[in-house]
C-alpha positions in Angstrom: 0.0 0.0 0.0 2.9 2.3 -0.7 0.9 4.4 -3.2 -2.0 5.0 -0.9 -2.3 7.2 2.2 -5.2 7.2 4.8 -7.4 10.2 4.2 -8.5 11.0 7.7 -8.2 14.0 10.0 -6.0 12.1 12.4 -3.1 9.9 12.0 -3.5 6.2 11.3 -4.5 4.2 14.4 -2.4 1.1 14.5 -3.8 -2.5 14.9 -4.1 -3.7 18.5 -1.8 -6.7 17.8 -4.4 -9.3 16.9 -5.2 -8.0 13.4 -8.1 -5.9 14.5 -8.3 -2.2 14.4 -8.0 -0.1 17.6 -11.3 1.0 19.2 -11.1 4.6 17.7 -10.7 3.1 14.2 -13.6 0.8 14.7 -15.8 3.6 16.0 -15.0 5.7 12.9 -15.9 2.8 10.8 -19.2 2.3 12.5 -20.1 5.9 12.0 -19.6 5.5 8.3 -21.7 2.5 8.2 -24.3 4.3 10.2 -24.2 7.1 7.7 -24.6 4.6 4.8 -27.7 3.0 6.4 -29.3 6.5 7.3 -28.9 7.6 3.7 -30.3 4.3 2.5 -33.3 4.6 4.8 -34.1 8.2 3.8 -33.8 7.4 0.1 -36.0 4.2 0.6 -38.7 6.0 2.6 -38.8 9.0 0.2 -39.2 6.6 -2.7 -41.8 4.5 -0.9 -43.7 7.4 0.3 -43.9 9.1 -3.1 -44.9 5.8 -4.8 -47.7 5.4 -2.3 -48.9 8.8 -3.0 -48.7 8.4 -6.7 -50.5 5.1 -6.6 -53.3 6.6 -4.4 -53.6 10.0 -6.0 -52.3 9.9 -9.7 -52.7 6.5 -11.0 -55.6 6.2 -13.4 -55.8 10.1 -13.6 -54.5 12.7 -16.1 -50.8 13.6 -15.6 -50.1 16.8 -13.6 -48.2 19.4 -15.5 -45.4 20.7 -13.0 -43.5 22.9 -15.5 -45.7 23.1 -18.6 -44.7 20.5 -21.1 -41.2 20.2 -19.7 -42.0 18.2 -16.6 -45.1 16.2 -15.7 -46.0 13.7 -13.0 -47.5 10.7 -14.8 -48.1 7.3 -13.1 -46.9 4.4 -15.1 -46.0 0.8 -14.3 -42.5 -0.3 -15.6 -41.9 -4.1 -15.6 -38.5 -3.5 -17.3 -35.3 -1.6 -16.4 -34.5 2.0 -17.2 -36.3 3.3 -20.2 -38.6 0.3 -20.1 -35.9 -1.9 -21.6 -36.1 -5.7 -21.0 -39.7 -5.9 -20.0 -39.4 -9.7 -20.3 -36.6 -9.9 -17.7 -38.2 -8.5 -14.6 -37.1 -11.6 -12.6 -33.4 -11.0 -13.7 -33.7 -7.3 -12.6 -35.0 -8.6 -9.2 -31.9 -10.8 -8.8 -29.5 -8.0 -9.9 -31.2 -5.6 -7.3 -30.9 -8.3 -4.6 -27.3 -9.1 -5.5 -26.4 -5.2 -5.3 -27.9 -5.0 -1.9 -25.8 -8.0 -0.7 -22.7 -6.5 -2.2 -23.2 -3.2 -0.6 -23.8 -4.9 2.8 -20.6 -6.9 2.5 -18.6 -3.8 1.3 -20.0 -1.8 4.4 -17.8 -3.7 6.7 -14.6 -2.1 5.1 -16.1 1.3 4.9 -14.1 4.3 6.3 -15.0 7.0 3.8 -18.1 9.3 4.3 -18.5 10.1 0.5 -18.5 6.3 -0.2 -21.0 5.8 2.6 -23.2 8.4 1.0 -22.8 6.9 -2.5 -23.4 3.4 -1.4 -26.4 4.6 0.8 -28.1 6.1 -2.2 -27.4 2.8 -4.3 -28.9 0.8 -1.4 -31.9 2.9 -0.8 -32.7 3.0 -4.6 -32.2 -0.7 -5.0 -34.3 -1.5 -2.0 -37.0 0.9 -3.4 -37.4 -0.7 -6.8 -36.8 -4.2 -5.3 -39.8 -3.7 -3.0 -42.0 -2.9 -6.1 -40.6 -5.9 -7.9 -41.5 -8.1 -5.0 -44.8 -6.8 -3.8 -46.5 -5.1 -6.7 -48.6 -6.9 -9.4 -48.5 -9.0 -11.5 -46.8 -11.1 -8.7 -43.7 -11.9 -6.5 -40.5 -11.1 -8.2 -42.3 -10.0 -11.3 -43.9 -6.7 -10.1 -43.8 -3.5 -12.2 -42.0 -0.5 -10.7 -44.0 2.6 -10.2 -42.6 5.5 -12.2 -44.0 9.0 -12.2 -41.4 11.7 -12.9 -41.8 12.4 -16.7 -39.5 15.0 -18.2 -40.1 16.0 -21.8 -38.4 13.9 -24.3 -36.9 11.5 -21.6 -37.9 8.4 -19.8 -40.3 8.4 -16.9 -38.5 7.5 -13.6 -38.9 7.6 -9.8 -36.8 8.6 -6.8 -35.2 5.2 -6.5 -33.9 5.6 -9.9 -32.6 9.0 -9.1 -30.9 7.8 -6.0 -29.2 4.9 -8.0 -28.0 7.3 -10.8 -26.7 9.9 -8.2 -24.9 7.2 -6.2 -23.4 5.9 -9.4 -22.2 9.2 -10.5 -20.7 9.9 -7.1 -18.9 6.5 -7.3 -17.4 7.4 -10.6 -16.3 10.9 -9.2 -14.7 9.2 -6.2 -13.0 6.6 -8.3 -11.5 9.2 -10.7 -10.2 11.1 -7.7 -8.6 7.9 -6.4 -10.6 7.7 -3.2 -11.3 4.1 -2.1 -14.1 2.9 0.2 -11.6 2.1 3.0 -10.6 5.8 3.0 -7.3 5.6 1.2 -6.5 7.8 -1.8 -4.3 6.7 -4.6 -1.6 9.2 -5.8 -0.7 8.8 -9.5 
C-alpha cells in the first residue's frame, strides 16, 4: 500500500496486535456504516412514500403538469429496467437488485469514507425501493412492475429510487476518478 495514504483528520490508528483495528478506528468505521444506512433509509422512505402517494392520487388520472410540457407527474408501471428496456426480464432485474444489496452490505464492513458511505447509501436505498416494487406489486412476486412518475419532456419516466441509484453511481465514478477508495485510502498517481 505504498501508493496509498489514509485520508482522515487524524494519524492512522495502528492495529491492536491481533489484526483488528483499535477501538477509535472501529468507531470511525461504525459511524460511516451508520451514515450509509441512514442515507439508504431516507432514500428508501422517500421513494416508498412518493410511490404510495402516486398510486393513491395519480394512478388512473390525467398527468399533472409541473412545468408546462417540460415536466409532468404521470403514473406508469414499468416491468423493465430504465427506459422500459427488458420488460421480459423482470425476474433478472430482481436478482440483480438483490445482488447489489448483498454486495453493498458486505462492502460496508470495510467502509471508512463518508463520501463512499453516501454513494453506497443512495445505491442501497434506490435498489431497495425498486426491489420492493418488484416483490410486492402486481402481477406477482419477483415480477412486479416498478411505479414511475417523474416525466421530463423527451426523456424516460422514472422515480426517486432511480434518481438515488443514478446519483450514487455518479458519485462513485467521481470518487474513483479522484482515487478515493471505500476504505478511506487515496491513490496518488
